[in-house]
C-alpha positions as a printed Julia matrix, in Angstrom:
479×3 Matrix{Float64}:
 -10.26  -15.47  -21.5
 -11.82  -14.87  -24.78
 -13.78  -11.89  -26.2
 -17.27  -10.83  -24.47
 -19.09   -8.25  -22.91
 -17.68   -7.07  -19.64
 -19.57   -8.39  -16.65
 -21.69   -6.57  -13.99
 -19.73   -5.92  -10.99
 -20.92   -7.35   -7.57
 -21.28  -10.91   -5.83
 -21.87  -12.5    -9.08
 -18.02  -11.84  -10.05
 -17.13  -13.98   -7.09
 -17.11  -17.13   -9.5
 -14.21  -15.57  -11.07
 -12.03  -15.46   -7.97
 -10.58  -18.75   -6.24
 -12.01  -17.18   -2.7
 -13.21  -19.64   -0.19
 -17.11  -19.41   -0.69
 -17.39  -19.7     3.0
 -15.08  -16.73    3.64
 -16.43  -13.18    2.82
 -13.12  -11.35    1.79
 -13.64   -7.86    3.36
  -9.95   -7.4     3.66
  -8.82   -6.97    0.12
  -6.5    -4.13    1.09
  -4.25   -5.93    3.0
  -3.09   -9.02    1.01
  -5.16   -8.54   -2.39
  -6.3   -11.41   -4.5
  -6.43  -12.13   -8.09
  -9.12  -14.05  -11.08
  -8.82  -17.5   -11.72
  -7.84  -16.57  -15.15
  -4.75  -14.79  -13.73
  -4.19  -17.89  -11.56
  -4.03  -20.12  -14.48
  -1.53  -18.1   -16.35
   0.42  -17.99  -13.02
   0.39  -21.77  -13.13
   1.25  -21.93  -16.93
   4.27  -19.85  -16.0
   5.58  -22.08  -13.21
   4.96  -25.16  -15.84
   6.92  -23.39  -18.15
   9.83  -22.21  -15.48
   9.8   -25.93  -14.09
  10.19  -27.48  -17.65
  13.35  -25.87  -18.42
  14.65  -23.5   -15.89
  17.81  -22.67  -17.71
  15.92  -21.52  -21.07
  13.3   -19.71  -19.12
  15.7   -17.82  -16.56
  18.75  -17.27  -19.3
  16.89  -16.71  -22.42
  12.98  -15.88  -21.83
  12.58  -14.37  -18.58
  13.99  -10.74  -19.85
  11.67  -10.84  -22.7
   8.59  -11.68  -20.51
   9.73   -8.67  -17.99
   9.96   -5.89  -20.67
   6.46   -6.93  -21.98
   4.93   -6.48  -18.52
   6.89   -3.3   -17.98
   5.47   -1.9   -21.02
   2.22   -3.02  -20.0
   2.32   -0.84  -16.71
   3.8     2.09  -18.36
   0.88    2.26  -20.44
  -1.24    2.39  -17.33
   0.89    4.8   -15.57
   2.24    7.03  -18.45
   5.96    6.02  -17.68
   8.76    5.58  -19.75
  10.11    1.91  -19.82
  13.29    2.8   -18.96
  12.27    4.33  -15.86
   9.97    1.56  -14.6
  11.06   -1.5   -13.1
   9.92   -4.32  -10.27
  10.61   -5.19   -6.88
   8.58   -7.57   -4.54
   6.61   -4.79   -2.39
   6.51   -1.41   -1.53
   8.51   -1.8     1.38
  11.37   -2.98   -0.5
  10.97   -0.03   -2.71
  11.24    2.35   -0.08
  14.28    0.66    1.03
  15.86    0.76   -2.1
  15.37    4.4    -2.27
  16.65    5.29    1.51
  19.35    3.18    1.7
  20.65    4.53   -1.58
  20.57    8.11   -0.64
  23.88    9.4     0.97
  23.02   11.14    4.2
  25.33   13.93    5.6
  25.16   15.34    9.35
  22.28   17.58    9.61
  20.09   15.87    6.91
  16.78   14.85    7.92
  13.8    12.75    6.4
  10.11   14.01    7.05
   7.32   11.64    7.23
   3.75   11.56    8.65
   2.56   10.09   11.85
   0.36    7.49    9.65
   3.48    6.04    7.84
   3.17    2.38    7.32
   5.07    0.69   10.48
   7.63   -1.07    8.56
   8.66    2.51    6.68
   8.67    4.0    10.43
  11.43    1.21   11.45
  13.52    1.64    8.26
  13.95    5.28    9.17
  14.7     4.32   12.5
  17.29    1.93   11.33
  18.87    4.48    9.18
  19.19    6.66   12.1
  21.13    3.99   13.81
  23.5     3.48   11.03
  23.78    6.87    9.11
  23.98   10.72   10.52
  20.46   11.18    9.14
  17.54   12.13   11.57
  13.88   11.97   11.25
  10.96   14.58   11.74
   7.73   13.19   12.06
   4.3    15.22   11.06
   1.71   14.56   13.81
  -1.9    14.64   12.99
  -5.43   13.68   13.84
  -8.54   13.62   12.7
 -10.5    15.7    11.95
  -8.1    17.7     9.68
  -8.48   18.98    6.02
  -5.8    18.15    3.32
  -4.96   21.78    3.23
  -4.12   21.52    6.87
  -2.08   18.44    6.47
   0.0    20.4     3.67
   0.41   23.14    6.3
   1.53   20.96    8.8
   4.06   19.51    6.57
   5.34   22.79    5.52
   5.5    23.89    9.09
   7.87   20.83   10.07
  10.13   21.42    6.93
  10.33   25.55    7.97
  11.23   24.67   11.72
  14.08   21.68   10.8
  15.55   24.52    8.46
  15.51   27.45   11.09
  17.36   24.8    13.48
  20.0    24.45   10.41
  18.97   21.19    9.21
  18.65   19.94    5.62
  15.31   18.35    4.79
  16.83   15.65    2.29
  13.66   13.33    1.59
  10.13   13.35    2.23
   8.41    9.96    2.36
   4.46   10.04    2.28
   1.65    7.78    1.07
  -0.98    7.76   -1.85
  -3.43    5.99    0.39
  -2.47    5.54    3.88
  -2.58    1.77    5.11
  -4.11    2.68    8.58
  -6.43    4.85    8.73
  -7.18    4.06    5.01
  -7.62    7.4     3.97
  -6.34    9.45    0.51
  -3.74   11.62    1.39
  -3.02   15.02   -0.76
   0.22   13.06   -2.33
  -0.02   15.56   -5.42
   0.25   18.55   -3.35
   2.99   17.13   -1.19
   4.8    16.2    -4.21
   4.57   19.67   -5.7
   5.69   21.3    -2.27
   8.86   19.2    -2.13
   9.41   19.77   -6.12
   9.65   23.77   -5.04
  11.49   23.37   -2.06
  14.08   21.27   -3.43
  13.14   18.14   -1.06
  13.14   14.46   -2.77
  10.09   13.07   -2.97
   9.56    9.27   -1.77
   5.97    8.2    -2.49
   4.79    4.91   -0.97
   1.72    4.13   -3.18
   1.66    0.95   -1.52
  -2.44    1.06   -2.17
  -2.23    2.94   -5.33
  -2.01    1.18   -8.46
  -5.31   -0.21   -9.48
  -7.5     1.75   -6.4
  -6.93    5.61   -8.05
  -6.09    6.76  -11.18
  -2.12    7.45  -11.35
  -0.44    9.71  -14.05
   3.25    9.38  -12.7
   4.41   11.35  -15.96
   2.27   14.46  -14.65
   2.91   13.62  -11.14
   6.45   13.61  -11.85
   7.89   12.34   -8.36
  11.51   11.87   -7.31
  10.56    7.97   -6.43
   7.44    6.24   -6.59
   6.73    2.66   -5.8
   3.43    0.73   -5.68
   2.22   -2.81   -5.03
   0.48   -4.71   -7.68
  -0.78   -7.32   -5.88
  -2.9    -5.23   -3.65
  -5.52   -3.85   -6.11
  -4.22   -4.59   -9.57
  -5.17   -8.45   -9.4
  -1.69   -9.59  -10.0
  -0.24  -12.61   -7.66
   1.82  -11.61   -4.65
   4.54  -10.13   -4.36
   4.66   -8.09   -7.26
   5.57   -4.04   -7.19
   6.11   -1.24   -9.78
   9.2     0.94   -8.65
   9.37    4.06  -10.83
  12.75    6.18  -11.07
  12.69    8.8   -13.63
  16.15    9.11  -15.31
  17.22   12.5   -13.75
  17.47   10.39  -10.14
  18.68    7.04  -11.36
  22.28    7.58  -10.47
  21.0     7.77   -6.75
  19.68    4.36   -7.11
  23.49    2.51   -7.01
  21.95   -0.96   -5.76
  19.32   -2.88   -5.66
  18.32   -4.52   -1.98
  19.85   -6.69   -1.96
  22.64   -5.9    -4.02
  23.09   -8.29   -6.68
  24.48   -9.12  -10.23
  23.44   -5.63  -11.92
  25.57   -3.62   -9.34
  28.37   -1.36  -11.04
  31.16   -0.73   -8.72
  33.19    2.58   -8.75
  36.04    2.04  -11.14
  38.97    0.95   -9.18
  37.47    0.37   -5.92
  38.51   -3.22   -6.27
  40.64   -5.64   -8.85
  38.28   -6.26  -11.85
  38.35   -9.19  -14.41
  40.37   -7.17  -16.89
  43.07   -6.91  -14.5
  43.11  -10.42  -14.05
  43.64  -11.28  -17.47
  39.96  -11.98  -18.32
  38.79  -11.29  -21.91
  35.34  -10.64  -20.96
  36.06   -7.78  -18.95
  35.12   -6.78  -15.24
  31.81   -8.1   -13.29
  30.1    -9.86  -16.35
  26.49  -10.11  -15.53
  24.91  -13.62  -15.67
  21.86  -12.62  -17.44
  22.06  -10.01  -20.29
  19.64  -10.82  -22.94
  19.1    -7.12  -23.69
  22.66   -5.32  -23.89
  20.56   -2.13  -24.96
  19.05   -1.69  -21.57
  20.52    0.89  -19.03
  22.55   -0.08  -16.01
  19.7     0.98  -14.19
  17.06   -1.43  -15.67
  19.69   -4.3   -15.46
  19.89   -3.78  -12.07
  16.3    -4.85  -11.31
  16.11   -7.37  -14.1
  17.69  -10.33  -11.84
  17.99  -10.1    -8.37
  19.49  -13.67   -7.7
  17.28  -16.79   -8.21
  13.84  -15.82   -6.86
  10.0   -16.13   -8.0
   9.59  -13.38  -10.47
   6.6   -14.95  -11.88
   4.32  -12.49  -10.46
   5.52   -9.9   -12.37
   4.91  -11.6   -15.71
   1.25  -12.02  -15.07
   0.41   -8.3   -15.32
  -0.85   -7.96  -19.1
  -3.33  -10.8   -18.08
  -4.58   -8.83  -15.07
  -4.8    -5.92  -16.87
  -6.52   -7.6   -19.72
  -9.17   -9.04  -17.48
  -9.76   -5.81  -15.73
 -10.43   -4.35  -19.25
 -12.47   -7.24  -20.96
 -14.25   -8.48  -17.75
 -14.7    -5.6   -15.47
 -14.68   -2.95  -18.0
 -11.64   -0.74  -17.7
 -10.03    0.95  -14.84
 -12.48    3.88  -14.71
 -15.16    1.52  -14.15
 -13.6    -0.52  -11.44
 -12.46    2.69   -9.72
 -15.63    4.23   -9.69
 -17.58    1.11   -8.48
 -15.27    0.57   -5.8
 -15.04    4.07   -4.25
 -18.82    4.55   -4.49
 -19.44    1.3    -2.64
 -16.61    2.1    -0.03
 -18.43    5.6     0.33
 -21.86    4.19    0.82
 -20.87    1.1     2.68
 -19.03    3.24    5.3
 -21.81    5.55    5.71
 -24.38    2.54    6.01
 -22.71    0.75    8.48
 -21.65    4.04   10.51
 -25.77    4.6    10.52
 -26.46    0.76   11.95
 -23.81    1.55   14.71
 -24.64    5.27   15.55
 -21.31    6.59   14.76
 -19.34    8.08   12.12
 -16.8     7.88    9.23
 -13.14    9.2     9.45
 -12.91   12.22    7.26
 -12.51   15.93    7.7
 -16.06   16.11    8.85
 -15.96   13.27   11.64
 -16.89   13.44   15.46
 -20.1    15.29   14.65
 -22.03   13.28   17.36
 -22.52   10.21   15.21
 -24.77   12.06   12.7
 -23.59   11.79    9.01
 -23.9    14.98    6.84
 -23.69   13.09    3.33
 -23.63   16.27    1.4
 -20.46   17.14    3.35
 -19.11   13.52    3.15
 -19.29   13.66   -0.7
 -16.95   16.72   -0.52
 -14.14   14.52    1.51
 -10.81   14.34   -0.22
  -9.61   11.78    2.2
 -12.47    9.57    1.41
 -11.81    9.16   -2.37
 -10.45    5.86   -2.38
 -11.8     2.41   -2.02
 -11.69    2.31    1.66
 -13.91    3.86    4.43
 -13.0     4.04    7.97
 -15.91    3.6    10.45
 -15.42    4.37   14.31
 -16.71    1.55   16.08
 -19.29    2.06   19.17
 -16.76    1.36   21.92
 -15.79    3.98   24.58
 -11.81    4.23   25.22
 -11.2     5.52   28.88
  -7.8     6.68   30.49
  -7.14    5.38   34.1
  -9.15    7.78   35.56
 -12.23    6.23   33.41
 -12.46    9.56   31.13
 -13.22    9.05   27.8
 -10.57    9.84   25.33
 -12.38    9.97   21.94
 -14.57   12.65   20.75
 -17.57   10.55   20.22
 -18.85    8.46   23.36
 -22.11    7.1    24.47
 -22.92    5.39   27.65
 -24.59    2.36   26.33
 -21.22    1.71   24.49
 -18.65   -1.22   25.95
 -16.12    0.82   27.88
 -12.16   -0.41   27.38
  -9.2     1.11   29.24
  -6.61    2.6    26.8
  -3.93    0.11   27.87
  -6.39   -2.73   26.54
  -7.28   -0.91   22.96
  -4.96   -2.54   20.63
  -5.14   -6.26   22.35
  -9.27   -5.47   22.28
  -8.34   -4.88   18.4
  -6.38   -8.0    17.61
  -8.95  -10.11   19.7
 -11.77   -8.7    17.59
  -9.94   -9.41   14.31
  -9.06  -13.03   15.82
 -12.89  -13.52   16.27
 -13.9   -12.01   12.78
 -11.52  -14.73   11.08
 -11.76  -17.63   13.39
 -15.59  -17.54   14.2
 -17.25  -15.45   11.52
 -14.83  -16.16    8.5
 -14.21  -12.55    7.35
 -12.11   -9.89    8.19
 -11.72   -6.13    9.03
  -8.92   -4.49   10.33
  -9.19   -2.75   13.68
  -7.18    0.2    14.92
  -6.81    3.1    17.39
  -6.65    6.39   16.17
  -7.74    9.82   18.02
  -8.81    7.95   21.19
 -11.23    5.72   19.34
 -11.43    2.34   17.72
 -11.97    2.37   13.8
 -12.52   -0.6    11.43
 -11.28   -0.15    7.77
 -13.52   -1.46    5.03
 -12.31   -2.53    1.68
 -14.65   -2.37   -1.56
 -13.88   -4.64   -4.18
 -15.48   -5.28   -7.54
 -16.85   -8.93   -6.08
 -18.58   -7.1    -3.26
 -21.94   -5.36   -2.46
 -23.51   -3.27    0.05
 -25.28   -6.5     1.61
 -21.58   -7.65    2.66
 -21.2    -4.62    4.78
 -24.56   -4.65    6.31
 -23.81   -8.37    7.21
 -20.45   -7.4     8.58
 -21.96   -4.59   10.7
 -23.96   -7.26   12.16
 -21.37   -9.58   12.89
 -19.22   -6.84   15.05
 -22.4    -6.08   16.8
 -22.44   -9.52   18.06
 -18.84   -9.14   19.13
 -19.64   -5.73   20.89
 -22.39   -7.68   22.96
 -19.35   -9.91   23.95
 -17.31   -7.16   24.82
 -19.92   -5.83   27.19
 -20.56   -9.32   28.9
 -16.62   -9.48   29.43
 -16.59   -6.32   31.0
 -14.53   -4.81   27.96
 -11.68   -6.97   27.29
 -12.3    -9.94   24.86
 -10.6   -13.23   25.2
  -7.57  -13.55   23.22
  -7.88  -17.28   22.74
  -4.34  -17.92   22.65
  -4.44  -21.32   22.1
  -6.58  -21.46   19.23
  -6.26  -24.06   16.39
  -5.94  -22.97   12.58
């Protein structure tokens, strides 16, 4: 990349990214993207791998992995021997919960805004183990302190019923709605209450400052491919040494697994000199069993992990460093959310929403939920029940009307039109009786991008009104 002064953030930075110039990438939060400089490094590693697969896998991969782990440890303030990689945050949460041994009476506590795949994981465990679950329900407006209190109320009630709250799963930043949870306070509560904390930080690394040494969670996983400019899929998985004995196996179980002695016949009992269960790739024999488990989980494409040093270099040298990136994205998300809400005459999801479409900017600046690179704006659509009673706390007579059973299909239809007709994307979802859209700020975006998006949505709203509220799904579309 060379040495030069950091560039100005905004649309001029688009030249550094492989994004199609006809597509406005306003949904960075879902799948992320990465600079051409990182893409070039990725392809260079692919060429190196293909030139000599045995040499690369057997004798070079472990060195590259260690370099990447060290780079992330510097960013997150974690020990190298507690920091490894998995493919994505869902895999990390699976690894934690599928390793814990649950007894009758154990429960998992999670929030109603949990990522869908994680809730399915909890359901799967409830089918196959004695564990049961308790959900902390909430809707906006609500404060961070109220959310923590609801968590404690759920724990207290469960214990009054003779149940054991074994582990709590919660986000740093929720996927939908895109809001920042009080994960620091929740981690502290878990520590005081003797509850294992499993943090799904899917949207954490690269979007907000994280000091895991200070936070001290029991388990933490965060995607690097969403906000850190790393190729997909790549996630950091942090397990402090005190809990590594609980992580007996990767998901799936692979070569690094160490069986309980005597559980089955071993190589030594069969007369093999090398002893039991020899590992295929053991370049670093001084590494712990925990580290070795995650070093080689079968033949896979681990090259995204190796791009982390280059991603961090780009962020530092070209963008000006983590603090500058985070500040730019949070400020843009905050101002863009307010601007779009102003254009539509609605509001932004926060402690202070449902104020009749009037934004109190001074109050909004105090919002703890909005301290991230997301903004969630209420769409000017009225949801009604079967008796045509409006469901949201904000509705206007001139807005298109959609019946509640049609709310989710309408969201999918709007997303389809955004992508296929307007070459952009902004996820839509239902919360608290209204439809919202999640805006993602990024270093290559500016306010004008979101003002343009507000106009695109207005065209879609007009189409909704003409069509009587239910958008055509255009099922027989062509890619």
